[in-house]
C-alpha positions as CSV (number, residue, x, y, z in Angstrom):
1,M,0.0,0.0,0.0
2,V,2.7,2.5,0.9
3,N,4.7,1.7,-2.2
4,A,1.6,2.2,-4.3
5,M,1.1,5.6,-2.9
6,L,4.6,6.6,-3.7
7,N,3.9,6.5,-7.4
8,R,0.9,8.9,-6.9
9,L,3.1,11.3,-4.9
10,S,5.9,11.7,-7.3
11,K,6.8,15.1,-8.8
12,V,4.7,17.2,-6.3
13,S,6.7,19.9,-4.6
14,W,6.3,21.0,-1.0
15,L,5.0,24.6,-0.7
16,G,4.7,26.5,2.6
17,E,6.6,27.4,5.7
18,V,8.7,25.4,8.1
19,A,9.7,26.4,11.7
20,L,12.1,24.5,13.9
21,S,12.7,24.6,17.7
22,V,14.6,22.4,20.1
23,G,13.0,19.0,19.8
24,C,10.0,20.3,17.7
25,G,9.1,21.4,14.3
26,A,6.1,22.7,12.3
27,F,5.0,22.9,8.7
28,V,2.0,24.9,7.2
29,G,1.4,24.5,3.5
30,R,0.9,21.9,0.8
31,S,2.7,18.7,1.4
32,G,4.4,17.1,-1.5
33,D,6.2,13.9,-2.5
34,N,7.7,11.9,0.4
35,Q,9.1,8.5,0.9
36,P,7.7,6.2,3.6
37,H,9.3,7.4,6.8
38,R,9.1,7.4,10.6
39,H,9.9,10.2,13.0
40,W,11.6,10.1,16.4
41,A,8.9,12.4,17.5
42,H,5.1,12.3,17.7
43,Q,3.4,14.0,14.7
44,V,0.1,15.8,14.5
45,V,-1.1,16.3,10.9
46,I,-4.3,18.1,10.1
47,G,-6.0,18.8,6.8
48,L,-6.6,22.5,6.3
49,D,-9.4,22.3,3.7
50,R,-10.1,18.6,3.3
51,K,-9.6,15.2,4.8
52,I,-6.1,13.8,4.6
53,Q,-4.8,10.4,3.6
54,V,-2.1,8.5,5.4
55,A,-0.7,5.0,4.5
56,T,0.9,2.6,6.9
57,K,1.9,-1.0,6.6
58,S,-1.6,-1.8,7.7
59,G,-3.4,0.1,5.0
60,H,-4.7,3.4,3.8
61,F,-6.6,5.7,6.2
62,E,-8.5,9.0,5.8
63,A,-9.6,11.6,8.4
64,Q,-9.5,15.3,9.1
65,G,-6.4,14.8,11.2
66,F,-4.1,12.1,12.7
67,W,-1.9,11.6,15.7
68,I,1.1,9.6,14.4
69,P,3.1,8.1,17.3
70,A,6.9,8.3,17.2
71,G,8.4,5.3,15.3
72,V,5.3,4.5,13.2
73,R,6.3,4.2,9.5
74,H,3.9,6.0,7.2
75,Q,3.5,8.1,4.1
76,L,1.3,11.2,3.7
77,M,-0.6,12.0,0.5
78,Y,-0.2,15.6,-0.7
79,A,-2.8,18.1,0.6
80,P,-2.8,21.5,2.4
81,V,-1.9,20.6,5.9
82,L,-0.7,21.7,9.3
83,S,2.0,19.3,10.5
84,I,3.6,19.5,13.9
85,Y,6.4,17.4,15.2
86,L,6.3,17.1,18.9
87,D,9.2,16.2,21.2
88,P,8.3,12.8,22.6
89,A,9.6,13.9,26.0
90,G,6.8,16.4,26.3
91,H,4.1,14.7,28.4
92,N,1.4,17.3,28.1
93,W,0.8,17.8,24.4
94,P,-2.9,17.9,23.5
95,C,-3.2,14.3,22.3
96,P,-5.5,11.2,22.2
97,S,-6.1,9.4,25.5
98,N,-3.7,6.7,24.5
99,P,-1.1,8.4,22.3
100,V,1.3,5.5,22.0
101,C,-1.4,2.9,21.4
102,D,-0.4,-0.2,19.5
103,S,-3.5,-0.1,17.3
104,K,-3.3,-2.2,14.1
105,Q,-3.5,0.9,11.9
106,G,-0.7,2.7,13.7
107,V,-2.1,6.1,13.3
108,I,-4.9,7.6,15.5
109,P,-7.6,9.9,14.0
110,L,-7.9,13.1,16.0
111,D,-11.2,14.1,17.6
112,D,-12.6,17.5,16.8
113,S,-11.6,19.1,20.2
114,I,-7.9,18.2,19.8
115,R,-7.8,19.1,16.2
116,E,-9.3,22.5,16.8
117,S,-6.9,23.2,19.7
118,Y,-4.0,22.9,17.3
119,L,-5.6,24.9,14.5
120,E,-6.5,27.7,16.9
121,V,-2.8,28.1,17.9
122,F,-1.0,27.5,14.6
123,T,-3.2,29.1,12.0
124,G,-3.1,32.6,13.5
125,S,-1.4,35.6,11.9
126,G,1.8,35.5,14.0
127,P,5.2,34.2,12.7
128,L,5.3,30.4,12.7
129,T,8.6,30.2,14.5
130,E,7.4,32.4,17.3
131,T,4.2,30.4,17.6
132,L,6.1,27.1,17.8
133,N,8.4,28.4,20.5
134,Q,5.6,29.6,22.6
135,F,3.7,26.4,22.2
136,R,6.7,24.3,23.0
137,N,7.7,26.2,26.1
138,R,4.2,26.0,27.4
139,F,4.1,22.2,27.4
140,M,7.8,21.2,27.8
141,T,8.2,23.2,31.0
142,S,5.3,21.4,32.6
143,A,7.0,18.0,32.6
144,E,6.1,16.5,36.0
145,C,9.3,14.6,36.7
146,P,12.1,17.0,38.1
147,K,14.8,14.5,37.0
148,L,13.5,14.4,33.5
149,K,13.3,18.2,33.3
150,C,16.9,18.4,34.3
151,V,18.0,15.8,31.8
152,L,16.1,17.4,29.0
153,K,17.5,20.8,29.8
154,E,21.1,19.4,29.5
155,L,20.2,17.6,26.2
156,H,18.5,20.6,24.7
157,E,21.2,23.1,25.7
158,G,23.8,20.7,24.3
159,S,22.0,20.2,21.0
160,T,21.8,24.0,20.4
161,L,25.6,24.1,20.6
162,G,26.3,21.0,18.6
163,L,27.5,19.1,21.7
164,D,26.9,15.4,22.3
165,V,26.1,15.0,26.1
166,S,27.4,11.7,27.3
167,R,25.1,9.1,28.8
168,K,27.3,9.1,32.0
169,T,26.8,12.9,32.4
170,L,23.1,12.4,32.1
171,A,23.1,9.4,34.4
172,D,24.9,11.4,37.0
173,L,22.2,14.0,37.0
174,T,19.7,11.4,38.0
175,K,21.9,9.4,40.4
176,L,21.5,6.3,38.3
177,S,24.0,4.0,36.7
178,P,24.4,4.5,33.0
179,S,22.7,1.2,32.2
180,R,19.8,1.9,34.5
181,F,19.6,5.4,33.2
182,S,19.0,4.1,29.6
183,H,16.1,2.0,30.8
184,W,14.7,4.9,32.8
185,F,14.9,7.3,29.9
186,S,13.1,5.0,27.6
187,E,10.4,4.4,30.2
188,Q,9.9,8.2,30.6
189,T,9.9,9.2,27.0
190,G,9.0,6.1,25.0
191,L,12.2,6.4,22.9
192,P,15.7,5.1,23.4
193,L,18.2,7.7,24.4
194,R,20.2,7.2,21.2
195,S,17.1,7.8,19.0
196,Y,16.1,10.9,21.0
197,K,19.6,12.4,20.7
198,K,19.6,11.7,17.0
199,W,16.3,13.6,16.7
200,L,17.7,16.6,18.5
201,K,20.9,16.4,16.5
202,M,19.1,16.3,13.2
203,L,16.9,19.4,14.0
204,S,20.0,21.3,15.1
205,A,21.7,20.5,11.8
206,L,18.7,21.8,9.9
207,K,18.7,25.0,11.9
208,F,22.5,25.4,11.4
209,S,21.9,24.9,7.6
210,Q,20.2,28.3,7.5
211,E,23.5,29.9,8.2
212,M,26.1,27.6,6.5
213,P,26.4,24.9,3.9
214,L,24.7,21.5,4.7
215,T,28.1,19.7,5.0
216,D,29.3,22.1,7.7
217,A,25.9,22.1,9.5
218,A,25.9,18.3,9.6
219,V,29.4,18.0,11.1
220,I,28.9,20.8,13.6
221,A,25.6,19.1,14.8
222,G,27.5,15.9,15.4
223,F,26.9,13.8,12.2
224,A,29.9,11.9,10.8
225,D,29.4,13.6,7.4
226,K,26.8,15.0,5.0
227,A,25.8,11.6,3.7
228,H,25.0,10.4,7.2
229,F,22.9,13.5,7.9
230,C,21.0,13.1,4.6
231,R,20.1,9.5,5.4
232,A,18.8,10.5,8.8
233,V,16.6,13.2,7.3
234,Q,15.2,10.9,4.6
235,D,14.4,8.3,7.2
236,A,12.7,10.8,9.5
237,F,10.8,13.0,7.1
238,G,10.8,11.2,3.8
239,V,12.4,14.1,2.0
240,T,15.9,15.5,1.4
241,P,17.5,18.1,3.6
242,A,17.5,20.4,0.6
243,T,13.7,20.3,0.5
244,I,13.5,21.4,4.2
245,A,16.2,24.0,3.7
246,N,14.3,25.5,0.8
247,L,11.1,25.7,2.9
248,L,13.1,27.4,5.7
249,S,14.5,29.9,3.2
250,E,11.0,30.9,2.1
251,K,10.0,32.5,5.4
């Protein structure tokens, strides 16, 4: 099913605006061609003037909007959309009652109240980057676990500087052994530490690319080289870094 959709999506360009923040991102506009992919973040995707269609390994689904849990492989049919990528460590995003459910279809249709709560925030007249930062700060700062807040602060500050904070450093903050910390972090966020750090690193590289060539941005963010970075972006978003860079430059 996903491969069949790929043929229908070919040669359709993305048009719109992208905003990036630490751990989060947003897109408003017309989605275009994309390969099957999976994020290291939760995704909310909402049709702006029609129902949207998403394919997973279980089939082809249609609704006004979807919650796509981190790690679910999917492909989006082109349409005018609001798409928000939510840091999986944020526990208080407006979301379905069971946001990491193991439903057979993998994606969860949004009810009207949740869908409207996102549209109200993200379809206003303010700059998208400013809106995303305000939205992120509102929910990320309300994490209930003090240890997790401390760990996330260290990771987020490191990612903005292109630093790879070691597992031992993070474990010391929680008074846990490194091995126990890895289990604890996965329990708290639903993602392995390595995947979460890769997500932050990738967003940092995309932000750095606004001020320097992609090769330099990738290396400064912590990727081995540009090729490694490009593979990570393709796997996470289904598009090339150049596609996202072009959308960032259109602000």
